[in-house]
BALOBA-1460 file (C-alpha; in Angstrom, 3 decimals):
// residues 168
<rec num="1" residu="g" x="-121.897" y="-25.426" z="193.782"/>
<rec num="2" residu="e" x="-120.848" y="-29.045" z="193.449"/>
<rec num="3" residu="r" x="-117.540" y="-28.796" z="195.298"/>
<rec num="4" residu="v" x="-118.709" y="-26.814" z="198.329"/>
<rec num="5" residu="g" x="-118.331" y="-29.814" z="200.649"/>
<rec num="6" residu="e" x="-114.769" y="-30.366" z="199.498"/>
<rec num="7" residu="a" x="-113.958" y="-26.682" z="199.961"/>
<rec num="8" residu="i" x="-115.381" y="-26.715" z="203.481"/>
<rec num="9" residu="g" x="-113.335" y="-29.821" z="204.284"/>
<rec num="10" residu="w" x="-110.149" y="-28.110" z="203.091"/>
<rec num="11" residu="m" x="-110.978" y="-24.964" z="205.084"/>
<rec num="12" residu="e" x="-111.575" y="-26.955" z="208.268"/>
<rec num="13" residu="m" x="-108.400" y="-28.978" z="207.760"/>
<rec num="14" residu="l" x="-106.340" y="-25.838" z="207.199"/>
<rec num="15" residu="c" x="-107.913" y="-24.256" z="210.280"/>
<rec num="16" residu="i" x="-106.813" y="-27.218" z="212.429"/>
<rec num="17" residu="v" x="-103.333" y="-27.094" z="210.867"/>
<rec num="18" residu="a" x="-103.165" y="-23.373" z="211.690"/>
<rec num="19" residu="i" x="-104.245" y="-23.973" z="215.294"/>
<rec num="20" residu="l" x="-101.702" y="-26.754" z="215.821"/>
<rec num="21" residu="g" x="-98.945" y="-24.840" z="214.026"/>
<rec num="22" residu="g" x="-99.769" y="-21.706" z="215.991"/>
<rec num="23" residu="s" x="-99.687" y="-23.601" z="219.282"/>
<rec num="24" residu="l" x="-96.311" y="-25.067" z="218.422"/>
<rec num="25" residu="a" x="-94.861" y="-21.803" z="217.098"/>
<rec num="26" residu="g" x="-96.359" y="-19.763" z="219.948"/>
<rec num="27" residu="g" x="-94.806" y="-22.021" z="222.556"/>
<rec num="28" residu="q" x="-91.436" y="-21.802" z="220.842"/>
<rec num="29" residu="l" x="-91.725" y="-18.015" z="220.494"/>
<rec num="30" residu="i" x="-92.766" y="-17.326" z="224.085"/>
<rec num="31" residu="d" x="-90.251" y="-19.669" z="225.698"/>
<rec num="32" residu="g" x="-87.419" y="-18.616" z="223.397"/>
<rec num="33" residu="m" x="-87.968" y="-14.921" z="224.046"/>
<rec num="34" residu="a" x="-88.660" y="-15.373" z="227.760"/>
<rec num="35" residu="a" x="-85.235" y="-16.969" z="228.143"/>
<rec num="36" residu="s" x="-83.450" y="-14.145" z="226.325"/>
<rec num="37" residu="l" x="-85.538" y="-11.274" z="227.770"/>
<rec num="38" residu="r" x="-85.692" y="-12.773" z="231.293"/>
<rec num="39" residu="d" x="-89.296" y="-11.585" z="231.474"/>
<rec num="40" residu="p" x="-92.123" y="-13.932" z="230.426"/>
<rec num="41" residu="w" x="-94.653" y="-11.086" z="230.367"/>
<rec num="42" residu="k" x="-92.639" y="-9.125" z="227.811"/>
<rec num="43" residu="a" x="-92.273" y="-12.307" z="225.758"/>
<rec num="44" residu="a" x="-96.040" y="-12.885" z="225.920"/>
<rec num="45" residu="g" x="-96.638" y="-9.250" z="224.918"/>
<rec num="46" residu="i" x="-94.386" y="-9.611" z="221.885"/>
<rec num="47" residu="a" x="-96.104" y="-12.893" z="220.956"/>
<rec num="48" residu="c" x="-99.486" y="-11.118" z="221.178"/>
<rec num="49" residu="a" x="-98.171" y="-8.306" z="218.963"/>
<rec num="50" residu="v" x="-96.979" y="-10.861" z="216.382"/>
<rec num="51" residu="l" x="-100.391" y="-12.565" z="216.536"/>
<rec num="52" residu="g" x="-102.143" y="-9.215" z="216.120"/>
<rec num="53" residu="a" x="-100.006" y="-8.380" z="213.096"/>
<rec num="54" residu="g" x="-100.886" y="-11.766" z="211.577"/>
<rec num="55" residu="c" x="-104.580" y="-11.033" z="212.125"/>
<rec num="56" residu="i" x="-104.264" y="-7.692" z="210.359"/>
<rec num="57" residu="v" x="-102.527" y="-9.365" z="207.401"/>
<rec num="58" residu="a" x="-105.257" y="-12.040" z="207.232"/>
<rec num="59" residu="y" x="-107.957" y="-9.357" z="207.347"/>
<rec num="60" residu="w" x="-106.254" y="-7.456" z="204.544"/>
<rec num="61" residu="l" x="-106.001" y="-10.617" z="202.426"/>
<rec num="62" residu="f" x="-109.681" y="-11.435" z="202.921"/>
<rec num="63" residu="l" x="-110.726" y="-7.952" z="201.806"/>
<rec num="64" residu="k" x="-109.941" y="-9.215" z="198.295"/>
<rec num="65" residu="c" x="-112.538" y="-12.025" z="198.552"/>
<rec num="66" residu="p" x="-115.825" y="-11.428" z="196.747"/>
<rec num="67" residu="r" x="-118.648" y="-10.165" z="198.933"/>
<rec num="68" residu="h" x="-122.134" y="-11.612" z="198.898"/>
<rec num="69" residu="p" x="-125.220" y="-10.235" z="200.608"/>
<rec num="70" residu="a" x="-126.263" y="-11.934" z="203.827"/>
<rec num="71" residu="p" x="-128.838" y="-14.694" z="203.211"/>
<rec num="72" residu="s" x="-131.086" y="-13.237" z="205.885"/>
<rec num="73" residu="q" x="-131.869" y="-9.599" z="206.484"/>
<rec num="74" residu="t" x="-133.431" y="-10.329" z="209.876"/>
<rec num="75" residu="p" x="-132.538" y="-7.652" z="212.423"/>
<rec num="76" residu="f" x="-130.920" y="-8.660" z="215.693"/>
<rec num="77" residu="s" x="-133.454" y="-9.467" z="218.414"/>
<rec num="78" residu="k" x="-133.878" y="-11.490" z="221.585"/>
<rec num="79" residu="h" x="-134.931" y="-14.466" z="219.458"/>
<rec num="80" residu="t" x="-131.671" y="-14.187" z="217.512"/>
<rec num="81" residu="l" x="-129.754" y="-14.466" z="220.767"/>
<rec num="82" residu="l" x="-131.823" y="-17.341" z="222.170"/>
<rec num="83" residu="g" x="-132.681" y="-19.046" z="218.869"/>
<rec num="84" residu="h" x="-130.326" y="-21.928" z="219.604"/>
<rec num="85" residu="v" x="-133.011" y="-23.423" z="221.856"/>
<rec num="86" residu="d" x="-135.304" y="-23.851" z="218.817"/>
<rec num="87" residu="l" x="-132.403" y="-25.256" z="216.824"/>
<rec num="88" residu="l" x="-131.704" y="-27.819" z="219.557"/>
<rec num="89" residu="r" x="-135.379" y="-28.881" z="219.516"/>
<rec num="90" residu="t" x="-135.201" y="-29.346" z="215.745"/>
<rec num="91" residu="l" x="-131.958" y="-31.280" z="216.064"/>
<rec num="92" residu="r" x="-133.385" y="-33.528" z="218.764"/>
<rec num="93" residu="a" x="-136.370" y="-34.401" z="216.544"/>
<rec num="94" residu="d" x="-134.114" y="-36.532" z="214.288"/>
<rec num="95" residu="r" x="-132.545" y="-39.227" z="216.467"/>
<rec num="96" residu="s" x="-129.639" y="-40.096" z="214.155"/>
<rec num="97" residu="i" x="-128.590" y="-36.474" z="213.720"/>
<rec num="98" residu="w" x="-128.995" y="-35.884" z="217.464"/>
<rec num="99" residu="w" x="-126.586" y="-38.720" z="218.298"/>
<rec num="100" residu="a" x="-124.127" y="-37.472" z="215.683"/>
<rec num="101" residu="a" x="-124.254" y="-34.031" z="217.340"/>
<rec num="102" residu="i" x="-123.722" y="-35.618" z="220.767"/>
<rec num="103" residu="g" x="-120.695" y="-37.499" z="219.401"/>
<rec num="104" residu="d" x="-119.309" y="-34.311" z="217.888"/>
<rec num="105" residu="s" x="-119.800" y="-32.484" z="221.186"/>
<rec num="106" residu="a" x="-118.068" y="-35.281" z="223.090"/>
<rec num="107" residu="f" x="-115.134" y="-35.042" z="220.665"/>
<rec num="108" residu="y" x="-114.756" y="-31.298" z="221.300"/>
<rec num="109" residu="l" x="-115.149" y="-31.818" z="225.060"/>
<rec num="110" residu="a" x="-112.352" y="-34.391" z="225.031"/>
<rec num="111" residu="g" x="-110.201" y="-32.009" z="222.960"/>
<rec num="112" residu="g" x="-110.760" y="-29.175" z="225.426"/>
<rec num="113" residu="v" x="-109.937" y="-31.388" z="228.395"/>
<rec num="114" residu="l" x="-106.769" y="-32.600" z="226.653"/>
<rec num="115" residu="m" x="-105.663" y="-29.025" z="225.927"/>
<rec num="116" residu="l" x="-106.055" y="-28.105" z="229.595"/>
<rec num="117" residu="t" x="-104.316" y="-31.320" z="230.655"/>
<rec num="118" residu="f" x="-101.376" y="-30.650" z="228.329"/>
<rec num="119" residu="s" x="-101.064" y="-27.141" z="229.723"/>
<rec num="120" residu="d" x="-100.982" y="-28.517" z="233.255"/>
<rec num="121" residu="i" x="-98.453" y="-31.218" z="232.314"/>
<rec num="122" residu="g" x="-96.260" y="-28.527" z="230.734"/>
<rec num="123" residu="r" x="-96.329" y="-26.567" z="233.984"/>
<rec num="124" residu="l" x="-95.591" y="-29.693" z="236.036"/>
<rec num="125" residu="l" x="-92.630" y="-30.563" z="233.795"/>
<rec num="126" residu="h" x="-91.278" y="-27.004" z="234.060"/>
<rec num="127" residu="p" x="-92.108" y="-25.614" z="237.522"/>
<rec num="128" residu="s" x="-90.217" y="-22.380" z="236.827"/>
<rec num="129" residu="g" x="-92.571" y="-21.757" z="233.890"/>
<rec num="130" residu="l" x="-89.754" y="-21.494" z="231.355"/>
<rec num="131" residu="g" x="-90.299" y="-24.249" z="228.785"/>
<rec num="132" residu="a" x="-93.915" y="-24.980" z="229.757"/>
<rec num="133" residu="a" x="-95.374" y="-23.309" z="226.652"/>
<rec num="134" residu="r" x="-92.952" y="-25.152" z="224.369"/>
<rec num="135" residu="a" x="-93.756" y="-28.527" z="225.989"/>
<rec num="136" residu="t" x="-97.502" y="-27.852" z="225.728"/>
<rec num="137" residu="g" x="-97.196" y="-26.858" z="222.062"/>
<rec num="138" residu="i" x="-95.191" y="-29.975" z="221.226"/>
<rec num="139" residu="m" x="-97.715" y="-32.253" z="222.966"/>
<rec num="140" residu="m" x="-100.617" y="-30.589" z="221.143"/>
<rec num="141" residu="a" x="-98.856" y="-30.820" z="217.771"/>
<rec num="142" residu="l" x="-98.045" y="-34.509" z="218.291"/>
<rec num="143" residu="l" x="-101.619" y="-35.300" z="219.290"/>
<rec num="144" residu="g" x="-103.012" y="-33.357" z="216.331"/>
<rec num="145" residu="g" x="-100.591" y="-35.031" z="213.938"/>
<rec num="146" residu="g" x="-101.579" y="-38.441" z="215.271"/>
<rec num="147" residu="i" x="-105.267" y="-37.660" z="214.842"/>
<rec num="148" residu="a" x="-104.646" y="-36.448" z="211.286"/>
<rec num="149" residu="v" x="-102.659" y="-39.553" z="210.316"/>
<rec num="150" residu="g" x="-105.216" y="-41.836" z="211.967"/>
<rec num="151" residu="s" x="-108.066" y="-40.080" z="210.161"/>
<rec num="152" residu="v" x="-106.369" y="-40.489" z="206.791"/>
<rec num="153" residu="v" x="-105.639" y="-44.173" z="207.463"/>
<rec num="154" residu="a" x="-109.257" y="-44.774" z="208.573"/>
<rec num="155" residu="a" x="-110.560" y="-42.962" z="205.478"/>
<rec num="156" residu="r" x="-108.350" y="-45.063" z="203.198"/>
<rec num="157" residu="m" x="-109.454" y="-48.272" z="204.898"/>
<rec num="158" residu="s" x="-113.126" y="-47.278" z="204.522"/>
<rec num="159" residu="r" x="-112.845" y="-46.028" z="200.939"/>
<rec num="160" residu="h" x="-114.977" y="-48.744" z="199.346"/>
<rec num="161" residu="q" x="-117.203" y="-49.709" z="202.265"/>
<rec num="162" residu="v" x="-117.956" y="-48.481" z="205.751"/>
<rec num="163" residu="n" x="-115.746" y="-50.287" z="208.255"/>
<rec num="164" residu="l" x="-117.700" y="-50.256" z="211.517"/>
<rec num="165" residu="g" x="-114.544" y="-51.082" z="213.470"/>
<rec num="166" residu="l" x="-113.210" y="-47.637" z="212.561"/>
<rec num="167" residu="v" x="-116.353" y="-45.684" z="213.439"/>
<rec num="168" residu="p" x="-116.003" y="-43.951" z="216.820"/>
């Protein structure tokens, strides 16, 4: 009840840590195996198999979590598929929440563009392809680490009052 927000924050933080760690480890795994196997496709196949095994383990672990009935028993329909249009109208009705959603969307857009840019830089740094995944993973991990440290510093500086200089 009272600590749901904190739990969600921890889950989101751990999800980001898993993504960054997976990007770093995946790059190391693919490039390390591609060098020894002399075949990047076999290395990518093995990396996918390792990822698949990790997914199966995670699924097995979550089977132990308590189950709760779905809050809505509404059957799937066309409105379910296109219901986001109504949600966007509702969101747009409150100006402050709308601008917060726009800011959040811009953040994810910038993150997606950076991921693609890092991938391209990795390929430019390693034209043969060998080492590109490792370079991309390192760049993503460094960026993510910097964002995490900056977020913690901004949170500490704004602990007692909102510091508008730190608000994006």
